[in-house]
C-alpha positions in Angstrom: 96.1 85.4 149.7 93.6 85.2 146.9 92.6 88.0 144.6 89.9 88.3 141.9 91.5 88.9 138.4 89.3 90.6 135.8 90.0 90.8 132.1 89.7 93.4 130.7 91.1 94.8 133.9 88.8 97.7 134.6 85.6 98.3 136.7 83.4 99.7 133.9 82.3 97.8 130.8 80.0 98.3 127.9 76.8 96.2 127.5 77.5 93.1 125.3 81.2 93.2 126.0 82.8 90.0 127.2 84.4 89.6 130.6 86.5 86.9 132.3 86.8 86.6 136.1 89.2 84.2 137.8 90.6 83.6 141.3 94.3 83.8 141.7 95.6 82.0 144.8 99.3 82.5 145.8 99.2 80.4 149.0 97.9 76.9 148.8 95.7 74.5 146.9 92.4 75.7 148.3 89.7 75.8 145.7 88.1 79.2 145.3 84.9 80.0 143.4 83.9 83.3 141.8 80.8 84.8 143.4 78.9 88.0 142.8 75.9 89.9 144.1 74.3 91.6 141.1 72.2 94.8 141.4 69.0 93.0 140.6 69.5 90.9 143.7 70.6 87.8 142.0 73.6 85.9 143.4 76.1 85.2 140.7 78.1 82.0 140.5 79.6 80.0 137.7 79.9 76.2 137.2 83.6 76.0 136.7 85.8 76.3 139.8 88.0 79.5 140.0 87.2 81.0 136.6 84.2 82.4 134.7 83.7 83.8 131.2 80.7 86.0 130.4 80.4 86.2 126.6 77.9 89.1 126.6 77.4 91.4 129.5 74.0 92.7 130.5 73.2 95.8 132.6 72.1 93.4 135.3 75.7 92.1 135.7 76.5 95.4 137.5 77.3 94.5 141.1 80.1 93.4 143.4 82.2 90.2 142.8 84.7 88.3 144.9 86.4 84.9 145.3 85.1 82.5 148.0 86.6 79.3 149.4 84.6 76.3 150.6 85.4 77.3 154.2 83.8 80.7 153.6 86.9 82.9 153.3 86.6 85.8 150.9 88.9 87.9 148.8 88.6 91.7 148.6 85.4 92.6 146.6 85.5 94.2 143.2 82.8 96.5 141.8 81.7 96.0 138.2 79.5 98.5 136.3 78.0 97.6 133.0 77.0 100.7 131.1 74.4 101.1 128.3 75.9 104.5 127.1 78.8 105.2 124.8 81.4 106.4 127.2 83.1 104.5 130.1 86.1 105.2 132.4 89.0 102.8 132.3 90.1 102.7 135.9 91.9 100.2 138.1 89.8 97.5 139.7 91.9 97.2 142.9 93.0 100.0 145.2 96.1 102.0 144.0 99.1 102.1 146.4 100.1 105.5 147.6 103.1 106.9 145.6 102.3 104.8 142.5 101.0 106.4 139.3 97.4 106.3 138.3 96.3 106.4 134.7 92.6 106.9 133.7 91.3 106.5 130.2 88.0 107.6 128.7 86.8 104.9 126.3 84.0 105.2 123.9 82.0 102.5 122.1 82.0 104.4 118.7 85.6 104.7 117.6 84.7 107.3 114.9 84.6 110.0 117.6 87.8 112.0 117.7 89.7 111.3 120.9 89.6 114.9 122.0 87.2 117.0 124.0 87.0 114.7 127.0 86.6 116.3 130.4 87.7 114.4 133.6 85.9 115.0 136.9 86.6 114.1 140.5 83.7 114.4 142.9 81.8 116.6 140.4 84.7 119.1 140.0 86.5 119.4 136.7 90.1 118.1 136.8 91.0 118.3 133.1 89.2 119.9 130.2 89.3 119.2 126.5 91.6 116.3 127.0 92.6 113.5 124.7 91.0 110.9 126.9 94.0 110.1 129.0 94.8 111.4 132.5 97.8 110.5 134.7 98.5 111.3 138.3 102.2 110.6 138.6 102.2 109.8 142.4 98.8 109.2 144.1 98.1 110.2 147.7 95.2 109.6 150.0 93.7 113.0 148.9 93.3 111.6 145.4 90.6 109.2 146.6 87.2 109.9 145.3 84.6 109.4 142.6 85.9 109.8 139.0 84.2 110.0 135.7 84.7 111.5 132.3 82.4 113.3 129.9 82.3 113.9 126.1 80.2 116.8 124.8 78.6 114.7 122.0 78.7 111.2 123.5 77.7 111.7 127.1 79.4 110.7 130.3 80.7 107.6 132.0 79.4 106.2 135.2 81.2 107.3 138.4 83.9 105.0 139.8 85.3 105.1 143.3 89.1 105.1 143.3 90.6 103.9 146.5 94.2 104.7 147.6 96.0 102.1 149.9 98.7 103.4 152.2 102.1 102.1 151.3 
């Protein structure tokens, strides 16, 4: 099966960051193209087959991306959020398998900020307060599914990202 590989491998990115997207096909020699549907209603595609490089992200790149074959087959979609603020959540792009660990990081654009004082939220409830910006769930279960984000008192908060748990 084919999957969309994103580098850096996270669903949230800062404006003007770079991003590469490529289709990884384990099965056959079918050619796959990267496609996307951006929030401004524009369909995204790139000229080279199976790989794209965006040198400077805009807010309008926020949307859903996937790989598509000439015959119309599609990979699982990936959500990408491009944020204009100073804080983003580093979270996995693809669903996490039940029983596996999940690590979330709070990233900030301005590295001068001390890496403490981050609060992690799930579905608007605080999970961790005054944290270093790193949160790990050692073994995820279906109940860990939800919308996650992090917040810094001085720098603001990240967008919310849906974390999906796949049954093993």
